[in-house]
C-alpha positions as YAML, in Angstrom:
chain: A
units: angstrom
residues:
- id: 1
  name: UNK
  ca: [-58.54, -40.84, -254.76]
- id: 2
  name: UNK
  ca: [-60.28, -39.75, -257.91]
- id: 3
  name: UNK
  ca: [-63.91, -40.72, -258.38]
- id: 4
  name: UNK
  ca: [-64.18, -43.91, -260.41]
- id: 5
  name: UNK
  ca: [-67.35, -45.98, -260.69]
- id: 6
  name: UNK
  ca: [-67.08, -49.70, -261.46]
- id: 7
  name: UNK
  ca: [-69.62, -52.41, -262.22]
- id: 8
  name: UNK
  ca: [-68.81, -54.62, -259.23]
- id: 9
  name: UNK
  ca: [-67.63, -52.15, -256.58]
- id: 10
  name: UNK
  ca: [-69.54, -48.96, -257.31]
- id: 11
  name: UNK
  ca: [-67.83, -45.66, -256.56]
- id: 12
  name: UNK
  ca: [-64.33, -46.57, -255.41]
- id: 13
  name: UNK
  ca: [-64.02, -43.33, -253.45]
- id: 14
  name: UNK
  ca: [-67.07, -43.92, -251.20]
- id: 15
  name: UNK
  ca: [-67.78, -45.97, -248.10]
- id: 16
  name: UNK
  ca: [-70.85, -48.07, -248.90]
- id: 17
  name: UNK
  ca: [-72.20, -48.52, -245.36]
- id: 18
  name: UNK
  ca: [-71.02, -47.75, -241.85]
- id: 19
  name: UNK
  ca: [-72.63, -48.32, -238.45]
- id: 20
  name: UNK
  ca: [-71.88, -48.97, -234.79]
- id: 21
  name: UNK
  ca: [-73.08, -51.75, -232.51]
- id: 22
  name: UNK
  ca: [-72.81, -50.11, -229.12]
- id: 23
  name: UNK
  ca: [-73.68, -53.25, -227.14]
- id: 24
  name: UNK
  ca: [-70.68, -55.02, -228.68]
- id: 25
  name: UNK
  ca: [-68.40, -51.94, -228.65]
- id: 26
  name: UNK
  ca: [-67.69, -52.26, -232.37]
- id: 27
  name: UNK
  ca: [-68.05, -50.29, -235.57]
- id: 28
  name: UNK
  ca: [-68.63, -51.93, -238.93]
- id: 29
  name: UNK
  ca: [-67.72, -50.64, -242.37]
- id: 30
  name: UNK
  ca: [-69.30, -52.63, -245.19]
- id: 31
  name: UNK
  ca: [-67.85, -52.87, -248.69]
- id: 32
  name: UNK
  ca: [-70.67, -54.08, -250.93]
- id: 33
  name: UNK
  ca: [-69.97, -55.93, -254.16]
- id: 34
  name: UNK
  ca: [-72.39, -56.66, -256.99]
- id: 35
  name: UNK
  ca: [-72.54, -59.77, -259.15]
- id: 36
  name: UNK
  ca: [-69.95, -62.49, -259.50]
- id: 37
  name: UNK
  ca: [-66.46, -61.20, -258.73]
- id: 38
  name: UNK
  ca: [-64.02, -63.00, -260.98]
- id: 39
  name: UNK
  ca: [-60.27, -63.01, -260.47]
- id: 40
  name: UNK
  ca: [-59.32, -60.56, -263.21]
- id: 41
  name: UNK
  ca: [-56.49, -58.14, -262.43]
- id: 42
  name: UNK
  ca: [-58.99, -55.26, -262.84]
- id: 43
  name: UNK
  ca: [-61.29, -56.66, -260.15]
- id: 44
  name: UNK
  ca: [-58.36, -57.33, -257.84]
- id: 45
  name: UNK
  ca: [-57.10, -53.76, -258.30]
- id: 46
  name: UNK
  ca: [-60.56, -52.26, -257.82]
- id: 47
  name: UNK
  ca: [-61.09, -54.24, -254.61]
- id: 48
  name: UNK
  ca: [-57.70, -53.17, -253.25]
- id: 49
  name: UNK
  ca: [-58.32, -49.53, -254.19]
- id: 50
  name: UNK
  ca: [-61.69, -49.51, -252.45]
- id: 51
  name: UNK
  ca: [-60.29, -51.25, -249.37]
- id: 52
  name: UNK
  ca: [-57.46, -48.71, -249.23]
- id: 53
  name: UNK
  ca: [-60.05, -45.92, -249.08]
- id: 54
  name: UNK
  ca: [-61.81, -47.66, -246.19]
- id: 55
  name: UNK
  ca: [-58.56, -48.11, -244.27]
- id: 56
  name: UNK
  ca: [-57.58, -44.47, -244.79]
- id: 57
  name: UNK
  ca: [-60.99, -43.47, -243.46]
- id: 58
  name: UNK
  ca: [-60.60, -45.72, -240.41]
- id: 59
  name: UNK
  ca: [-57.30, -43.99, -239.59]
- id: 60
  name: UNK
  ca: [-58.81, -40.50, -239.86]
- id: 61
  name: UNK
  ca: [-59.35, -38.32, -236.81]
- id: 62
  name: UNK
  ca: [-62.97, -37.76, -237.86]
- id: 63
  name: UNK
  ca: [-63.71, -41.49, -237.90]
- id: 64
  name: UNK
  ca: [-62.05, -42.04, -234.52]
- id: 65
  name: UNK
  ca: [-64.08, -39.16, -233.11]
- id: 66
  name: UNK
  ca: [-67.37, -40.45, -234.55]
- id: 67
  name: UNK
  ca: [-66.66, -44.13, -233.89]
- id: 68
  name: UNK
  ca: [-64.56, -44.57, -230.73]
- id: 69
  name: UNK
  ca: [-65.41, -48.29, -230.48]
- id: 70
  name: UNK
  ca: [-62.59, -50.63, -229.56]
- id: 71
  name: UNK
  ca: [-63.23, -53.08, -232.41]
- id: 72
  name: UNK
  ca: [-63.54, -52.05, -236.06]
- id: 73
  name: UNK
  ca: [-64.71, -54.56, -238.66]
- id: 74
  name: UNK
  ca: [-64.19, -54.18, -242.38]
- id: 75
  name: UNK
  ca: [-66.79, -56.45, -243.97]
- id: 76
  name: UNK
  ca: [-66.59, -57.30, -247.66]
- id: 77
  name: UNK
  ca: [-69.91, -58.70, -248.87]
- id: 78
  name: UNK
  ca: [-70.52, -60.91, -251.88]
- id: 79
  name: UNK
  ca: [-73.78, -62.06, -253.44]
- id: 80
  name: UNK
  ca: [-72.15, -65.34, -254.42]
- id: 81
  name: UNK
  ca: [-68.84, -67.05, -253.79]
- id: 82
  name: UNK
  ca: [-66.12, -65.02, -255.55]
- id: 83
  name: UNK
  ca: [-63.30, -66.50, -257.61]
- id: 84
  name: UNK
  ca: [-60.57, -68.15, -255.53]
- id: 85
  name: UNK
  ca: [-58.10, -65.42, -256.53]
- id: 86
  name: UNK
  ca: [-60.35, -62.90, -254.76]
- id: 87
  name: UNK
  ca: [-60.55, -64.94, -251.55]
- id: 88
  name: UNK
  ca: [-56.77, -65.49, -251.72]
- id: 89
  name: UNK
  ca: [-56.34, -61.74, -252.09]
- id: 90
  name: UNK
  ca: [-58.55, -61.09, -249.07]
- id: 91
  name: UNK
  ca: [-56.50, -63.57, -247.05]
- id: 92
  name: UNK
  ca: [-53.36, -61.65, -247.95]
- id: 93
  name: UNK
  ca: [-55.08, -58.41, -246.84]
- id: 94
  name: UNK
  ca: [-55.76, -59.63, -243.30]
- id: 95
  name: UNK
  ca: [-52.51, -58.24, -241.84]
- id: 96
  name: UNK
  ca: [-52.87, -55.01, -243.84]
- id: 97
  name: UNK
  ca: [-56.29, -54.43, -242.33]
- id: 98
  name: UNK
  ca: [-55.09, -55.30, -238.83]
- id: 99
  name: UNK
  ca: [-52.14, -52.89, -239.19]
- id: 100
  name: UNK
  ca: [-54.69, -50.18, -240.02]
- id: 101
  name: UNK
  ca: [-56.97, -50.89, -237.06]
- id: 102
  name: UNK
  ca: [-59.59, -53.17, -238.63]
- id: 103
  name: UNK
  ca: [-60.50, -56.82, -238.52]
- id: 104
  name: UNK
  ca: [-61.31, -58.15, -241.99]
- id: 105
  name: UNK
  ca: [-64.39, -60.31, -242.43]
- id: 106
  name: UNK
  ca: [-66.22, -61.32, -245.56]
- id: 107
  name: UNK
  ca: [-69.78, -62.39, -246.13]
- id: 108
  name: UNK
  ca: [-71.10, -64.62, -248.89]
- id: 109
  name: UNK
  ca: [-74.87, -64.47, -249.02]
- id: 110
  name: UNK
  ca: [-75.92, -64.61, -245.36]
- id: 111
  name: UNK
  ca: [-72.79, -66.29, -243.94]
- id: 112
  name: UNK
  ca: [-69.79, -64.48, -242.39]
- id: 113
  name: UNK
  ca: [-66.23, -65.77, -242.68]
- id: 114
  name: UNK
  ca: [-62.91, -64.78, -241.11]
- id: 115
  name: UNK
  ca: [-59.41, -65.94, -241.75]
- id: 116
  name: UNK
  ca: [-57.61, -67.42, -238.76]
...
C-alpha cells in the first residue's frame, strides 16, 4: 500500500495502536479516527483501505510471532457517532474481519459496541 495521509484516518499504511492483554489472552489493534466521519464514498474507501492493512498485518508471520494470543480484536474508534453508512459498512465487514482472524469492535466515545 502506498503512503497516503487523510484527514480522518491519518496514514492509511500504518497501524495506529497495538497492544496485548495477557490476562485475557487477547491482542488489540486500534484504528483511530478523527472528527465526524460522514458517509462519503471517500471516507468509506479510506476506512476499508486502512482496515485491509490491519487485516494483512494480522495475517503476517511477524504479528503471529509477536502476538500469539488466541483472540485478536480490531477496534475502530470514533470521537462521535459516525454516519449510518459507516456503521452499516462496519457491519458488513464483520465476516471479513472474522475470516482474517479478528473480531471487529467499534468504540464511540467511551463505549464499545459489537455486532451480533
